[in-house]
C-alpha positions, 0 to 999 in steps of 0.5 A, a space after each residue: 750187105 757188105 759195109 766198108 769205110 773208104 776215103 773219098 779218093 777210093 770211092 771216086 768211081 762210085 755210080 750211085 751216091 747218097 747224101 744226107 741233107 739237113 733241112 734247108 741246107 742243100 750242100 753248097 758243093 752240089 752241082 748247079 743242075 742238081 741243086 736246081 733240080 732239088 729246088 724245083 722238086 721242092 726238096 728241102 731236106 725234110 725227113 722222108 724227102 728223097 730227090 734223085 738226079 744225075 751229074 757228070 763227074 769226071 766224064 762219068 754219069 753219076 746217080 746222086 740221091 739226096 735224102 732229107 734228115 730234118 733239122 739238126 735239133 729235131 726231136 727224132 733226129 736219130 730215127 729220121 736218119 735211120 729212116 733216111 738210110 732205109 729209104 735209100 736202100 729200099 729205092 735201089 735194092 732191086 734197081 740193078 745197081 750193085 754198090 751204093 756210096 753214102 757220102 756223109 761229108 758236111 752232114 754234121 752227123 755224130 758217129 752214133 747218127 752215122 752208124 744209125 744211117 747204116 743200121 736203117 739201110 742194112 735192116 731194110 735190105 733184109 729179104 727172105 727169098 729162099 722159096 721164091 724160085 721164079 723171081 724175075 731178074 728185075 725183082 731180085 735184090 742187086 744191091 750188095 755193098 755200101 761204101 761210106 765216105 766222110 764218116 765222123 771219127 768213131 763211126 766204124 767202132 759204133 757200127 761194129 756194135 750195131 752189126 750185132 743188132 742187125 744180126 739179132 734182128 735178122 735172125 729173129 726175122 728168119 725164124 718168124 718167116 720160116 713156115 711151120 713145116 720147117 720151124 717147129 720146136 725141135 728145129 727151132 732149137 737146132 737152128 738156134 744151136 747152129 747160129 749161136 755156136 761159138 758166140 759164148 752162149 751156153 745152151 740148155 734144152 729140156 725135152 718132154 721127159 724132163 718137163 714132165 718130171 718138173 711138173 709142166 702140165 700146163 705147157 705139155 697140155 698144149 703140146 699133146 695134140 701134136 706129133 711135134 714134141 715140145 721143148 724148152 730152150 734156155 740160152 745163158 749169157 753171163 757177161 756181167 759181174 760174177 754172182 749178180 742176179 740175171 735178168 730173164 727174157 721169156 718168149 712164147 714159142 707156139 710154132 704153129 697155132 691151129 687153136 687146138 680143139 677150139 679151132 681157128 677159122 681157116 681164113 688167115 690161119 697160115 699167119 699162125 706160123 708167126 705165133 712164135 714171135 716172142 720166142 724169136 725175139 728172145 733168140 735174136 736178142 740173146 744172139 745180139 747180146 752175145 755178139 756184142 759181148 754185153 756186160 750183163 747177165 741175161 737168161 733167155 727162155 723159149 717155151 716151144 710147142 705146136 698147138 694141133 687138134 688131134 685125138 690126143 689134144 686137150 679139150 675145153 673143160 680139161 684141168 691141168 696142173 702147172 709147174 707152180 702147182 696151181 691148177 688151170 681150167 682150160 676154157 678155150 684151147 686157143 688161149 694156149 700161149 699163156 699156158 706155155 708161158 706160165 710154166 716157162 715163167 715158173 721154171 726161170 724163177 726157180 732155176 735162176 732167181 732173176 732180178 727182173 723178168 720180161 716176157 714177150 708173146 703174140 698173146 692176144 688179138 685183143 691188143 691189136 683192137 686196142 693199139 692196132 699195129 703201132 704199139 705193143 702192149 706193156 703190162 707190169 707189176 713194177 712201175 720202175 721196170 715199166 718206165 725202163 721198158 717204155 724209155 727203151 721202146 722210145 729210144 729204139 723205135 719199138 714203142 710200147 703202151 702201158 695197159 692197166 691191171 688190177 684186182 677187178 680184172 684178176 677176179 674175171 679169171 677165177 674158176 669155179 673148179 680150179 685155181 684159175 681159168 685160162 680166159 675171162 669174158 669177152 672184153 679186156 682180153 689182153 688184160 685178163 691174159 696178163 693177169 693170168 701170167 701175173 699169178 705165176 710171178 713169185 715173191 713180187 719179182 719185177 715183171 713185165 709182159 709185152 703183148 707183141 701180137 700187132 707188131 711182129 708181122 706187117 702187111 706193108 713195108 715199115 721204116 726199116 723193114 719190108 712186108 712180113 717179119 719186122 724183128 720187133 723186140 730185139 732192138 727194144 730189149 738190147 736198148 733195155 740191157 744197155 740202159 739198165 744193166 750196162 749203164 
């Protein structure tokens, strides 16, 4: 979506114009027929309301859209404005209109709010139609350009930063949406290398031989049933103070999960292409941070495997040795994400000694039973870090809900023959998964685990996304970096 900032005269030939309306404040300069139409349609500018009408302007028929953004002092003002921008684009994306003008005159928006309207609009316009070769013309996106007039001073500068977030979210959606025959460990790495070239990110890759030498028996155990070799992808962004300890983001990247020998039911298994949503979020975040030149030191690590059930696959009952030296009894090969993450977590701690660690993973179906698709689960050994992430979630709209942890849950994953087993009993599955990961955190390093199984993919359109990949995690982590590392 092309964005350009124009003066009112330059946009005088606009055919589709959207205005953002505060509650009970329909613009006084609106044509009487539009004002009366809005009144009769009971449009008052409440958040989520949209009204469309037509007006004759200089002999041309102009399509005018009013989008409600609520009260000027509304609690979720920024979110309401984002959603308004998104709703307008969703309405006209395939309408046959090619250009849309956002007229912000008189809306009383700040530069950040105005940029937020664009952020919502561009995020909502994202589509992945690569493999849809028979789309009818009226189902193809036609809208390709948004012109902005009446923007408050500074909007363009803010938008230049927000564009980086759009690109990060879009890249995450792309990775998560691609099928598993296209995105697998090796191609995930190559896709990231190609997209991140020239951004200033330093990229390292560990292959199977290197991971074997490091003792990553847990991660490699998951991968051994697949013809696709595992990879560890490391992305370094050093934009902060020299020598300052970095923050580490670690993502689960199971590019397809059959469950292994503990095979999943056939129905719905196609969804397991997005079991790499945590790695996708980390990659998108690192791209966004690099594009906006974040003043922070951040390391992104993705553990990339495919979990398949061939004759070489690990079996329930096998014992593997992790990079940390801890032995793991594999009770269920479908609880593979934690086996991947534990070695990635050990690696990043020993290689980089990070000040804080946040991991993201589509780890358990249990978190969906707990939180549905509204929140991601937050688990942490550190109240300050948990509070920072919760605040970032509320600010970005990617919300988290903190879940309990403790010794009573931890003992549920003790093994009679090894140091730990990879699953606990039926109940509290998301909690025992987090307890498993905590055993691999060294020296009380502040750590948080985000179980994003319910938020990376959706069967219905949301505020700023269509059905499919949401890009969850990028805006959350970027906000966390802005608030805690860049200040």
